[in-house]
Structure formats: structure tokens, C-alpha cells
GUBADREN-93302 format. One record per residue: residue number from 1; z, x, y of N, C-alpha, C in turn; residue in three letters. Coordinates in nm, 3 decimals. Last residue first. Layout:
! residues N
[r NUM [Z X Y] [Z X Y] [Z X Y] 'Ala'] ...
***
This chain:
! residues 161
[r 161 [1.072 12.327 -7.385] [0.923 12.273 -7.332] [0.841 12.224 -7.367] 'Gly'] [r 160 [1.387 12.314 -7.401] [1.287 12.329 -7.461] [1.181 12.309 -7.366] 'Gly'] [r 159 [1.769 12.404 -7.444] [1.655 12.316 -7.353] [1.511 12.365 -7.406] 'Tyr'] [r 158 [2.001 12.525 -7.514] [1.956 12.405 -7.581] [1.822 12.308 -7.526] 'Gly'] [r 157 [2.099 12.792 -7.466] [2.111 12.665 -7.378] [2.058 12.525 -7.429] 'Phe'] [r 156 [2.006 12.901 -7.722] [2.127 12.899 -7.699] [2.170 12.805 -7.560] 'Leu'] [r 155 [1.739 12.879 -7.746] [1.774 12.781 -7.863] [1.941 12.801 -7.781] 'Lys'] [r 154 [1.611 12.979 -7.544] [1.599 12.836 -7.544] [1.701 12.784 -7.626] 'Glu'] [r 153 [1.725 13.256 -7.563] [1.799 13.185 -7.482] [1.765 13.026 -7.505] 'Met'] [r 152 [1.573 13.442 -7.766] [1.659 13.361 -7.803] [1.771 13.206 -7.703] 'Glu'] [r 151 [1.387 13.539 -7.580] [1.348 13.436 -7.670] [1.457 13.380 -7.757] 'Gly'] [r 150 [1.569 13.725 -7.482] [1.527 13.639 -7.398] [1.461 13.512 -7.468] 'Ile'] [r 149 [1.841 13.778 -7.695] [1.722 13.849 -7.613] [1.704 13.703 -7.526] 'Ser'] [r 148 [2.203 13.823 -7.639] [2.105 13.736 -7.694] [2.001 13.798 -7.624] 'Val'] [r 147 [2.379 14.021 -7.573] [2.417 13.963 -7.723] [2.292 13.881 -7.749] 'Lys'] [r 146 [2.369 14.152 -7.315] [2.268 14.143 -7.405] [2.295 14.108 -7.572] 'Asn'] [r 145 [2.582 14.095 -7.114] [2.624 14.217 -7.230] [2.463 14.242 -7.339] 'Thr'] [r 144 [2.431 13.840 -6.991] [2.499 13.976 -6.918] [2.529 14.079 -7.015] 'Ala'] [r 143 [2.410 13.684 -7.233] [2.322 13.728 -7.157] [2.306 13.885 -7.080] 'Val'] [r 142 [2.705 13.649 -7.291] [2.607 13.671 -7.413] [2.493 13.729 -7.313] 'Tyr'] [r 141 [2.757 13.526 -7.028] [2.833 13.666 -7.094] [2.744 13.715 -7.192] 'Leu'] [r 140 [2.662 13.255 -7.053] [2.567 13.360 -6.974] [2.618 13.476 -6.989] 'Leu'] [r 139 [2.810 13.140 -7.242] [2.641 13.184 -7.284] [2.571 13.273 -7.156] 'Lys'] [r 138 [3.021 13.138 -7.100] [2.994 13.216 -7.208] [2.884 13.270 -7.268] 'Glu'] [r 137 [2.911 12.939 -6.878] [2.999 13.090 -6.871] [2.990 13.148 -6.969] 'Asn'] [r 136 [2.833 12.700 -6.941] [2.754 12.791 -6.920] [2.804 12.945 -6.938] 'Phe'] [r 135 [3.062 12.488 -6.953] [2.931 12.491 -7.046] [2.841 12.593 -7.053] 'Asp'] [r 134 [3.207 12.598 -6.735] [3.280 12.608 -6.877] [3.143 12.583 -6.976] 'Asp'] [r 133 [3.033 12.523 -6.546] [3.101 12.630 -6.552] [3.148 12.650 -6.683] 'Val'] [r 132 [3.037 12.206 -6.587] [2.928 12.304 -6.542] [2.977 12.449 -6.594] 'Thr'] [r 131 [3.350 12.157 -6.570] [3.233 12.129 -6.683] [3.127 12.200 -6.684] 'Ser'] [r 130 [3.409 12.218 -6.299] [3.487 12.274 -6.423] [3.392 12.282 -6.536] 'Leu'] [r 129 [3.220 12.036 -6.168] [3.233 12.236 -6.118] [3.292 12.293 -6.267] 'Ala'] [r 128 [3.307 11.810 -6.218] [3.158 11.849 -6.244] [3.192 11.992 -6.274] 'Cys'] [r 127 [3.574 11.810 -6.156] [3.522 11.806 -6.290] [3.385 11.820 -6.300] 'Ser'] [r 126 [3.554 11.827 -5.860] [3.634 11.974 -5.953] [3.580 11.908 -6.097] 'Ile'] [r 125 [3.404 11.604 -5.795] [3.359 11.736 -5.735] [3.438 11.864 -5.835] 'Leu'] [r 124 [3.533 11.402 -5.875] [3.466 11.435 -5.948] [3.335 11.619 -5.921] 'Tyr'] [r 123 [3.734 11.440 -5.706] [3.788 11.423 -5.880] [3.659 11.509 -5.929] 'Val'] [r 122 [3.664 11.368 -5.467] [3.683 11.524 -5.498] [3.720 11.538 -5.654] 'Tyr'] [r 121 [3.586 11.112 -5.529] [3.473 11.189 -5.506] [3.502 11.365 -5.492] 'Ala'] [r 120 [3.801 10.979 -5.544] [3.716 10.989 -5.670] [3.628 11.107 -5.656] 'Glu'] [r 119 [3.915 10.983 -5.259] [3.972 11.085 -5.389] [3.881 11.089 -5.504] 'Lys'] [r 118 [3.633 10.970 -5.063] [3.747 10.942 -5.113] [3.785 11.014 -5.206] 'Gly'] [r 117 [3.543 11.135 -4.762] [3.517 11.110 -4.889] [3.643 11.086 -4.992] 'Leu'] [r 116 [3.379 10.996 -4.443] [3.522 11.037 -4.528] [3.523 11.027 -4.662] 'Leu'] [r 115 [3.159 11.066 -4.229] [3.215 10.992 -4.344] [3.323 11.068 -4.404] 'Ser'] [r 114 [3.029 11.245 -4.054] [2.998 11.078 -4.025] [3.056 11.011 -4.141] 'Asp'] [r 113 [2.984 11.476 -4.313] [2.955 11.434 -4.186] [2.949 11.295 -4.161] 'Phe'] [r 112 [3.062 11.554 -4.565] [3.140 11.506 -4.485] [3.125 11.417 -4.352] 'Ile'] [r 111 [2.870 11.668 -4.840] [2.880 11.627 -4.672] [3.009 11.529 -4.664] 'Ser'] [r 110 [2.968 11.888 -5.089] [2.926 11.796 -5.090] [2.974 11.749 -4.903] 'Met'] [r 109 [2.815 12.130 -5.338] [2.873 12.075 -5.214] [2.862 11.952 -5.191] 'Thr'] [r 108 [2.903 12.401 -5.557] [2.852 12.267 -5.518] [2.925 12.217 -5.414] 'Ile'] [r 107 [2.813 12.691 -5.718] [2.840 12.648 -5.619] [2.795 12.459 -5.636] 'Arg'] [r 106 [2.909 12.993 -5.900] [2.886 12.863 -5.955] [2.911 12.784 -5.814] 'Phe'] [r 105 [2.758 13.292 -5.912] [2.879 13.220 -5.846] [2.824 13.058 -5.892] 'Ile'] [r 104 [2.752 13.624 -6.065] [2.690 13.488 -6.045] [2.821 13.395 -5.947] 'Ile'] [r 103 [2.612 13.972 -5.973] [2.733 13.883 -5.992] [2.637 13.723 -6.015] 'Asn'] [r 102 [2.444 14.162 -5.962] [2.489 14.136 -6.110] [2.585 14.012 -6.120] 'Gly'] [r 101 [2.385 14.287 -5.707] [2.528 14.297 -5.766] [2.554 14.245 -5.944] 'Ser'] [r 100 [2.115 14.215 -5.736] [2.160 14.362 -5.689] [2.295 14.404 -5.741] 'Asp'] [r 99 [2.108 13.929 -5.760] [2.075 14.014 -5.871] [2.088 14.164 -5.845] 'Tyr'] [r 98 [2.330 13.724 -5.746] [2.303 13.810 -5.668] [2.235 13.885 -5.762] 'Asn'] [r 97 [2.272 13.354 -5.806] [2.249 13.509 -5.861] [2.241 13.606 -5.782] 'Tyr'] [r 96 [2.417 13.071 -5.805] [2.384 13.170 -5.714] [2.369 13.287 -5.793] 'Asp'] [r 95 [2.391 12.777 -5.989] [2.409 12.930 -5.992] [2.357 12.971 -5.911] 'Leu'] [r 94 [2.446 12.468 -5.831] [2.379 12.542 -5.894] [2.479 12.670 -5.900] 'Cys'] [r 93 [2.488 12.092 -5.792] [2.565 12.243 -5.814] [2.468 12.284 -5.826] 'Gly'] [r 92 [2.444 11.870 -6.064] [2.460 11.868 -5.924] [2.531 12.035 -5.923] 'Asp'] [r 91 [2.229 11.879 -6.275] [2.224 11.772 -6.214] [2.291 11.803 -6.084] 'Val'] [r 90 [2.054 12.131 -6.445] [2.182 12.107 -6.364] [2.167 12.009 -6.306] 'Thr'] [r 89 [1.796 12.243 -6.514] [1.841 12.128 -6.552] [2.003 12.085 -6.509] 'Tyr'] [r 88 [1.746 12.468 -6.338] [1.674 12.358 -6.344] [1.701 12.216 -6.425] 'Ala'] [r 87 [1.962 12.649 -6.375] [1.957 12.560 -6.247] [1.851 12.451 -6.260] 'Asn'] [r 86 [1.885 12.722 -6.637] [2.023 12.651 -6.604] [1.990 12.547 -6.476] 'Ile'] [r 85 [1.670 12.884 -6.570] [1.657 12.773 -6.653] [1.757 12.677 -6.635] 'Val'] [r 84 [1.781 13.066 -6.366] [1.657 12.965 -6.364] [1.649 12.920 -6.442] 'Ser'] [r 83 [1.950 13.191 -6.564] [1.998 13.103 -6.438] [1.891 13.032 -6.350] 'Val'] [r 82 [1.787 13.325 -6.724] [1.849 13.266 -6.782] [1.921 13.167 -6.627] 'Ala'] [r 81 [1.652 13.476 -6.525] [1.557 13.381 -6.610] [1.687 13.234 -6.671] 'Ile'] [r 80 [1.807 13.643 -6.420] [1.750 13.595 -6.380] [1.678 13.475 -6.423] 'Ala'] [r 79 [1.881 13.785 -6.699] [1.960 13.709 -6.660] [1.935 13.601 -6.535] 'Met'] [r 78 [1.645 13.963 -6.718] [1.676 13.836 -6.803] [1.777 13.742 -6.748] 'Gln'] [r 77 [1.710 14.162 -6.552] [1.606 14.084 -6.519] [1.598 13.922 -6.635] 'Asp'] [r 76 [1.954 14.256 -6.601] [1.953 14.140 -6.480] [1.813 14.068 -6.482] 'Arg'] [r 75 [2.040 14.420 -6.779] [1.986 14.321 -6.841] [1.957 14.175 -6.707] 'Tyr'] [r 74 [2.069 14.682 -6.632] [1.937 14.657 -6.760] [1.935 14.513 -6.788] 'Glu'] [r 73 [2.274 14.643 -6.512] [2.162 14.660 -6.466] [2.032 14.631 -6.526] 'Glu'] [r 72 [2.543 14.361 -6.648] [2.483 14.493 -6.666] [2.373 14.538 -6.570] 'Lys'] [r 71 [2.662 14.130 -6.460] [2.567 14.166 -6.551] [2.537 14.293 -6.562] 'Thr'] [r 70 [3.006 14.084 -6.437] [2.934 14.143 -6.398] [2.778 14.149 -6.478] 'Thr'] [r 69 [3.252 13.811 -6.473] [3.182 13.930 -6.537] [3.060 13.948 -6.432] 'Phe'] [r 68 [3.367 13.505 -6.431] [3.448 13.658 -6.431] [3.402 13.781 -6.496] 'Pro'] [r 67 [3.185 13.366 -6.144] [3.177 13.384 -6.321] [3.275 13.527 -6.334] 'Leu'] [r 66 [3.333 13.207 -5.887] [3.255 13.318 -5.956] [3.282 13.357 -6.108] 'Gln'] [r 65 [3.274 12.909 -5.789] [3.338 12.935 -5.861] [3.286 13.073 -5.937] 'Ser'] [r 64 [3.331 12.671 -5.498] [3.265 12.814 -5.582] [3.377 12.863 -5.675] 'Met'] [r 63 [3.245 12.377 -5.331] [3.362 12.432 -5.407] [3.239 12.585 -5.491] 'Leu'] [r 62 [3.277 12.249 -4.987] [3.195 12.390 -5.092] [3.298 12.397 -5.194] 'Thr'] [r 61 [3.232 12.017 -4.778] [3.307 12.042 -4.869] [3.247 12.146 -4.983] 'Val'] [r 60 [3.119 12.021 -4.416] [3.085 12.034 -4.583] [3.224 12.072 -4.649] 'Leu'] [r 59 [3.026 12.052 -4.164] [3.081 11.925 -4.220] [3.084 11.935 -4.370] 'Gln'] [r 58 [2.995 12.267 -4.016] [2.891 12.222 -4.117] [2.926 12.100 -4.170] 'Lys'] [r 57 [3.296 12.301 -3.892] [3.149 12.309 -3.798] [3.012 12.226 -3.879] 'Glu'] [r 56 [3.431 12.286 -4.153] [3.446 12.169 -3.992] [3.297 12.191 -3.920] 'Ala'] [r 55 [3.419 12.323 -4.439] [3.377 12.368 -4.297] [3.339 12.275 -4.226] 'Glu'] [r 54 [3.658 12.388 -4.681] [3.631 12.276 -4.597] [3.530 12.318 -4.449] 'Val'] [r 53 [3.645 12.550 -4.969] [3.609 12.551 -4.841] [3.576 12.410 -4.774] 'Glu'] [r 52 [3.769 12.670 -5.301] [3.722 12.552 -5.204] [3.741 12.568 -5.046] 'Ile'] [r 51 [3.729 12.820 -5.571] [3.784 12.847 -5.442] [3.681 12.707 -5.373] 'Arg'] [r 50 [3.870 12.944 -5.891] [3.799 12.799 -5.793] [3.831 12.864 -5.671] 'Ile'] [r 49 [3.781 13.056 -6.178] [3.867 13.090 -6.067] [3.760 12.967 -5.982] 'Pro'] [r 48 [3.819 13.023 -6.514] [3.747 12.964 -6.407] [3.821 12.952 -6.280] 'Ile'] [r 47 [3.828 13.207 -6.822] [3.888 13.177 -6.672] [3.767 13.129 -6.617] 'Pro'] [r 46 [3.671 13.163 -7.106] [3.704 13.220 -7.019] [3.747 13.159 -6.911] 'Leu'] [r 45 [3.643 12.902 -7.289] [3.628 13.072 -7.335] [3.694 13.174 -7.256] 'Asp'] [r 44 [3.750 12.693 -7.194] [3.726 12.695 -7.345] [3.706 12.848 -7.386] 'Asp'] [r 43 [3.950 12.751 -6.903] [3.793 12.727 -6.956] [3.839 12.716 -7.134] 'Gly'] [r 42 [4.177 12.747 -6.691] [4.173 12.787 -6.822] [4.031 12.682 -6.873] 'Lys'] [r 41 [4.110 12.724 -6.347] [4.158 12.673 -6.484] [4.124 12.774 -6.576] 'Ala'] [r 40 [4.258 12.809 -6.017] [4.173 12.802 -6.112] [4.195 12.719 -6.222] 'Gly'] [r 39 [4.237 12.813 -5.649] [4.320 12.818 -5.796] [4.223 12.820 -5.879] 'Cys'] [r 38 [4.269 12.825 -5.316] [4.202 12.871 -5.407] [4.311 12.855 -5.514] 'Asn'] [r 37 [4.111 12.666 -5.032] [4.186 12.689 -5.154] [4.158 12.745 -5.221] 'Ile'] [r 36 [4.124 12.630 -4.636] [4.076 12.678 -4.795] [4.171 12.663 -4.897] 'Thr'] [r 35 [4.142 12.599 -4.365] [4.110 12.473 -4.452] [4.002 12.543 -4.583] 'Leu'] [r 34 [4.228 12.765 -4.243] [4.119 12.796 -4.263] [4.047 12.718 -4.327] 'Asn'] [r 33 [4.501 12.686 -4.171] [4.429 12.704 -4.097] [4.283 12.748 -4.067] 'Glu'] [r 32 [4.603 12.621 -4.451] [4.547 12.531 -4.369] [4.477 12.573 -4.279] 'Val'] [r 31 [4.531 12.730 -4.764] [4.510 12.803 -4.615] [4.504 12.679 -4.520] 'Asp'] [r 30 [4.711 12.706 -5.055] [4.583 12.672 -4.948] [4.672 12.732 -4.831] 'Lys'] [r 29 [4.679 12.766 -5.411] [4.693 12.839 -5.300] [4.642 12.767 -5.149] 'Glu'] [r 28 [4.791 12.546 -5.673] [4.748 12.647 -5.582] [4.750 12.658 -5.465] 'Tyr'] [r 27 [4.822 12.394 -5.949] [4.920 12.476 -5.873] [4.793 12.541 -5.775] 'Lys'] [r 26 [4.804 12.020 -6.004] [4.728 12.158 -6.001] [4.795 12.275 -5.958] 'Trp'] [r 25 [4.834 11.753 -6.067] [4.939 11.849 -6.127] [4.885 12.007 -6.103] 'Gly'] [r 24 [4.734 11.556 -5.942] [4.650 11.576 -6.101] [4.761 11.691 -6.142] 'Asn'] [r 23 [4.805 11.497 -5.726] [4.861 11.417 -5.787] [4.822 11.448 -5.939] 'Ile'] [r 22 [4.753 11.743 -5.580] [4.883 11.727 -5.635] [4.922 11.629 -5.696] 'Asp'] [r 21 [4.461 11.717 -5.569] [4.507 11.830 -5.659] [4.685 11.819 -5.675] 'Leu'] [r 20 [4.469 11.504 -5.383] [4.414 11.486 -5.547] [4.479 11.610 -5.586] 'Val'] [r 19 [4.578 11.632 -5.168] [4.628 11.546 -5.246] [4.570 11.516 -5.384] 'Glu'] [r 18 [4.373 11.809 -5.107] [4.503 11.887 -5.141] [4.582 11.745 -5.198] 'Cys'] [r 17 [4.150 11.637 -5.042] [4.175 11.723 -5.131] [4.295 11.760 -5.177] 'Leu'] [r 16 [4.311 11.505 -4.831] [4.281 11.448 -4.911] [4.236 11.504 -5.050] 'Thr'] [r 15 [4.324 11.758 -4.604] [4.427 11.674 -4.671] [4.388 11.580 -4.800] 'Ala'] [r 14 [4.037 11.812 -4.563] [4.113 11.883 -4.652] [4.248 11.853 -4.712] 'Phe'] [r 13 [3.962 11.529 -4.453] [3.948 11.584 -4.585] [3.981 11.721 -4.684] 'Ala'] [r 12 [4.115 11.650 -4.233] [4.140 11.476 -4.322] [4.104 11.512 -4.466] 'Gln'] [r 11 [4.014 11.841 -4.126] [4.126 11.869 -4.167] [4.178 11.704 -4.243] 'Glu'] [r 10 [3.770 11.740 -4.113] [3.748 11.843 -4.191] [3.914 11.817 -4.233] 'Ala'] [r 9 [3.794 11.576 -3.870] [3.706 11.512 -3.996] [3.753 11.591 -4.118] 'Asn'] [r 8 [3.882 11.728 -3.666] [3.983 11.614 -3.713] [3.910 11.587 -3.881] 'Lys'] [r 7 [3.648 11.897 -3.664] [3.767 11.942 -3.649] [3.894 11.859 -3.761] 'Gln'] [r 6 [3.451 11.724 -3.544] [3.421 11.770 -3.645] [3.549 11.801 -3.718] 'Phe'] [r 5 [3.600 11.619 -3.310] [3.582 11.490 -3.405] [3.553 11.566 -3.566] 'Glu'] [r 4 [3.551 11.851 -3.173] [3.672 11.823 -3.213] [3.683 11.665 -3.332] 'Asn'] [r 3 [3.290 11.849 -3.147] [3.382 11.977 -3.236] [3.510 11.931 -3.266] 'Pro'] [r 2 [3.149 11.500 -3.183] [3.140 11.647 -3.105] [3.246 11.728 -3.167] 'Asn'] [r 1 [2.905 11.320 -3.330] [3.048 11.394 -3.325] [3.081 11.536 -3.276] 'Met'] 
***
């Protein structure tokens, strides 16, 4: 594919993504020039902000959700452990943890290289992100504010060795 085909493919992916959001009644802000969407959802416990980027050069659709809290500096070591445990068991997507800032972003990516994704793929992308973030954001907030210790994390996250 040449750069023009990459751009055309990305624009088609963006249009399909917007169509999926429209069909499902989402309210969102789109930036057609930069192929980005900003929206959000209300989770069971915390809000779930969403940013979706279609990257023509990389032929990727990336959904990111920054968790709405920052880990206090004194609890960042235990947050690194918690994020590692969750990432080991997450089927799609991952948590990106910035130790220096204490911020966490959930990220899930799909390739559009040499193909176009159907509507179902975008429904999956959004559903997977919402489900994963909603499952873990409150638990990670507990870790960020030291409401659980490292020893209690296994019980909190439901994983054992």
C-alpha cells in the first residue's frame, strides 16, 4: 500500500467507526482531520473516558481510556504490581502505567493493514475496553489510595498462583 491508500483505508475505518457509534446512540466529538474521537461512558463505579485514534501511517485503530485518578507517590510500587497482575490475565488490551506520573491508561489496538474491519470488530473493541476498564478501575483506585495492601490484591483481583 502507498501512503494515499493508507490514508483512504484509515478514512474508511474512521467512517465505519463513527457509523457504529451513531447506530448505538453514542454522543461523541470527532475530529475528521485527525481521525480521532472523544467520548465516554458511565461505569458501575467511575466514569470511563474514551479516545479513539485511527492512525493512517501505522494502519491502526487504538482505543485509550485514562483512568480518572493518579496513584499517590507512596503507593506506586504496589500499583506496578497490580497492573502487572492484571496485564498477565487480560485477554485483549493492556494497562499502560506511568510510574513517574502515577497515571494509568487502558489501551487496545486493532490493525487495519490491508483490510477493513467490519462493524462487529468496532463493537468488540469498544465493548472489550468498557468491560475491562469497568472491571478494574475501582479496584485500581483502592490500590492507588492504599485501601488494599499487596497481600490483599490476590483476593481483590481474583487471581491466584
